[in-house]
N, C-alpha and C positions, 0 to 999 in steps of 0.2 A: 622428312621433317628436319628443319634446322634446329640446332641445339639451343637450349634455353638462353645462353649468353648472347647468341646471335640475334635471337628474337628480341631480347631487351635492347640490344644495340640498334636494331632497325627501328624500334618504336621511339627510342630516345634521339635518333638522328633528326635534327630540325629540318633537313633538306629532303627527307623521306627517301624511300628505296628506289623509285624509278630512275633516278639519275646515278645510281651506283650498281655495279655488278656485285651482288652479295657473295662473299666467300666465307669459308669457315675460318674462324679466328679463335685464338686461345682466350682463356679467361683473362679479364682485365688485370694488368700488372701494376705493382706498386711503384710509384715514383720515388725520387730521392727524399722528398719531404714527407713521405708516408701517405700521400693522398692517392686515390685511385685515378689512374690515367686511362681514359677511354680511347681505344684505337679504332679508327674508321676502317671498315673492311676493304673498301675499294677506292679510297681517296688517293691511294698511291699503290704502286705495285708491292708485292709481298716483301721483296728484299729492300725496298726503298724506305729510308727513314724520313719521316716528316718532322718539321720543326715546331708545329703547333696544331692544335685541334681545329678541325673544320668548324667555322662559325664562331670562333673565339674572338676576343678583342684584338689579340695580336694578329689574327688572320685578317680582320677588317682593316686594321691599321696598315699592314703591309700591302694589301690590295689597293688601299687609297694611295700609298706611296708609289705603287706601280702605275696608278692612274695619273699622278703628277708627272712622272717621267714620260709616260706614253703620249699624253696630250700636250704638255708644256713644250717638250723638245721638238716634237714633230710639227706642231703649228708654227713654232718660231722658225724652223728650218725652211718653211715654204712661204715666209712673209713676202718675198718679192712677187711670187705668183699670186698670192692673195691680194696684194696691193694693186696689181694690174687688173685682176678680176673685179675688184671693187670699183675701180675707175671706169672699167667697161660698163658697169651697171649704172653708175650715176652720171656719166658723161660720154655716151656712145657717139656723139658727133665728133668729139676730139680724139677718142681712142677707138680706132676702127676694128682692131683685132688684137690677139694676144701679142703677136710679134710687133705690131705697130705701137701697142701700149708700152712694151719694154723700151723700144727705141725712143719714143717721145719722153718717157720718164728719165732715161739716161741722158738724153740731150738737154733737158731742162734742169734736172737736179743732180746729175752725175751718178756714178755707180752707187754711192752711199745713199742716194735717194730711194733706192730699191729696198733699203732696210727700214724705212720709216714705219713706225708703229710696232717695232720688235718688242719693246719693253711691256706695253700693255698686253700684247699678244702672249708673251711668256707668262706674265703674272696671272692674267685672266684665265687662260686655258689650263694652267697648272691647277688653279682652284676648281675649275670645272672638272678636270680629270679626277681630282681627289673625290669630289662628290659623285661623279658619274659612275666610276668603277666601284668605289667603296659602298655607296648606297645600293647599287645594282646587286652586289653580292648579298647585302643585308635583306633587301626586299625579296629577292629570289628565295632565300631561305624562309622568310616570314610567310610569304604567300604559299609556298610549297607545304609548309606545316599546316596551314589552314585548309588546304585542298585535300590532303591525304595522299598516300603513295600511288594509288591507282589513278586518281584524277590528275595527279602531277604528271604522270606519264602520258595519259590520253590527251591532256590539254597543255602539254609542255610549251607549245608555241605561244599560246595565250599567256602562259606564265612568264615567258621571256619578254613579251610585249608589255605586260602590266608592270613588271619589275623595272624595266628600262625606262618606261614613261615616268614612273614615280621618281626614279633617281634623277632623271633629267630635269624635272620640275625644280628641284632644289639646286641642281648644278647650274642652271641658267641664272638663278638669282645671284649666285656667286660670280658668274661670268659677266653679267650685264654692265657694270660700271666700266670695266676695262675694255669691253667690246665697243662701248660708246666712244671712249677716248681713242681707240685704235682707228675706228672708221673716220672720226673727225680729223685726225692727223693725216690719214692717207688720202682722203677725198676732198679736203678743203685747203688748197694751197695757201700758204701764208698765215693760217690760223695758229698753228703751233707745230714745232718740229720734234719735240720730246714730250714724254709723259709729265715731267716736272712743270713744263709750260702749260700743257693742255688741261690737266686736272684742276688746278686752282682757277683757271680762266673760265672753264665750263661751269664750275660751282658758283663763281661770282656773277655770271650772266644769267643762269637759269636755275640755280639752286640744286638740291638733291635730285629733283625730278629729271634733270638732264641725263643722269646716269641710269635711270630706270624707265624712261619713256619708251625704250625699245624692248622691254622685257616681254611684252605680250607677243609681238612679232618674232621675238627670239624663241619663245615657246613654240610658236607656229612653225618655225624653221627647225629647231633642234629636237623637239620631242618626236616628230615623225622620223627625223634623221636617226636618232638614237634607237628608236623602236626597230627600225629596219637594220641598223648596225648590229644590234645584239641578237635579234631573232634570226636574221638571215645568216649571221655568222655561226650561231649555235647549230642551226639546221644544216648549213653547208658542211660544217665539220663532221656532223653525223653522217651525211650522205657520202662525203669523201672517204671516210673510213669504211663505209658499207660497200661502196661500189667502185672506188678508184684505187685506194691503197690496197696492195695485194696481200697484206698481212694485218692481223689484229693490232690495235693500238698498243696493247701491252707488250708486243714484240718489237715495236718501233723504238729506235733510239731517241734520245731527247732532241737531237738535231733534226731527225725526220719528223718528229711531232711538231717542231717549230716551223718547218717548211709547210706542213699542212695548215698550220695556223696562219701563215702569211698568205697563202693562196686563198683560203676562205675569207680572210680579211679584205683582200682586194675585190673579190666578187661582191662581198657585202657593201664595200665602199662605192661601187658603181651605182648600185640601186639607191644608196643613201643620197648621193649627189642629185639624182633625178627627182626623188621625192621631196627634197627640202629646198630645191633651188628657187622656186618662186618666192617663198618667204625670205630667203637670203637676199634677194634683190630688193625687197621691201625694206629690210633692216638696213641695208647699205644706204639707200636714199633717205630713209627716215632719220638716221643719225647724222646725215649731212645737212639736212634742211631744218631750220628752226621753226617750231610752231606747226609742223605737219603732223597728220595722223596716219595710221596705217591704211585706213580706208581711202583717204585722199591720195596717198602715194600709189596704191593699187590701181585706182582709176586713172591716174596720170600715166603709169607705165603701160597699161593695157595688156591684152593677152600675149602679144609678141614681146613686149618689153621685159616681162618678168623672166623670160628665158635667155636674155642676153648674158653672155659669159658662161653658158652651160658647159661648153667643151673644156674651158680652163678649169672649171670646178670639178668636172668628172676626173680629169687628170690629177688635180690636187687632192680631192677627197678619196679617190681610189688608192693613191699612194699613201696618203695619211692614215686611212683606216687599216690598211695592211700593216704598216709600220707600227701603229698603235697596238694592235693585237699582238704583233711579234714582240714588242718591248714588254707589254704587260705579261705575256706568257713567260718571257725570259726572266722577268722579276720573280714570278712564281717558282720557276725552276731554280733560280739562284738561291732564294731563301727557303727552298724545300717546302713550299706550301702544298697543301692537299690539292690535287688536280684530278677531279673525277673524270672517268672515261665517258664516252658517249652513252646516253641512256639506253637501258634495256627494259623490256616488259617485265614487271614483277611477277613472281611465281603465282601469286594469288589471282592475278588477272588472267594468266595463261590457263589456270584451272577453270575459271569461269567461262572462258572462251573455248574450252575443250581442246587446248593445244598441248596439254600434258595429261598423262595418265594419273 
């Protein structure tokens, strides 16, 4: 039997036991201001000092900051590839392939033309990253608390899917205005070259609706993408440590753990690109054409048209997703945030299944 202090700890943990390997811990220690400090048994290794409590306001804030860096920086870094991908989707007659798209863009706009849309990309995806990662951590804890420790372990994939979908719903509302400006700049030559030109022009022509008319297809693209991104990543990490990495996670260095993070992120990214690409094509065309609806654009593109630019997107999203998870996990390491190990079956469930005496 676990000691009373550990039992209380497990019950009080909002994320529940299945995602932690419970270890024996000492009685709660007094902090400098006299308040009791709760120590999470497996949020970090025994000798590792963590900077904040798992699920605290500081934890969520730093996770959101990690999301800003991971999404904002990576999406901005691949703006040239994203620009060519969007142009392949909206004007396939002119832009025949990835290579042709780059050459035509450089010939017409110069090398600087490849950076069109970098400002709305950086701002929009920074806001999206803040909501995506910050809310994911929050919803994961909330839903786990509602499910209980045994169901959290048994239905952990469903937990990842539900938490990521909930987070992305709000993240896309934050992203939509800048995404509309980005696509307009990149795919409509002569309309505007900068965010400062594009934003007031779109508002004057179409009002606030111009920035949110693409939010529904954005949900169609981003929610399946994010569900795959988080669920596939979480389960891939679990499988890598179980079947590929020759030693337990607790014995791996921080560098080795980040390598596993990068590999799992790339694998997740490939699946993300495939799942979300048709909706991405609709968003690109919708934000280019005034007065169009998602259904009209879908009919216009047809079954083959929605898959235009898939190779470019697989390369872009695979690299993006891997780098995003690497940066996000690095932020957690740098700020010494709790980083729970892969989930293990709780003892109570093992006893029910007859796996322990």
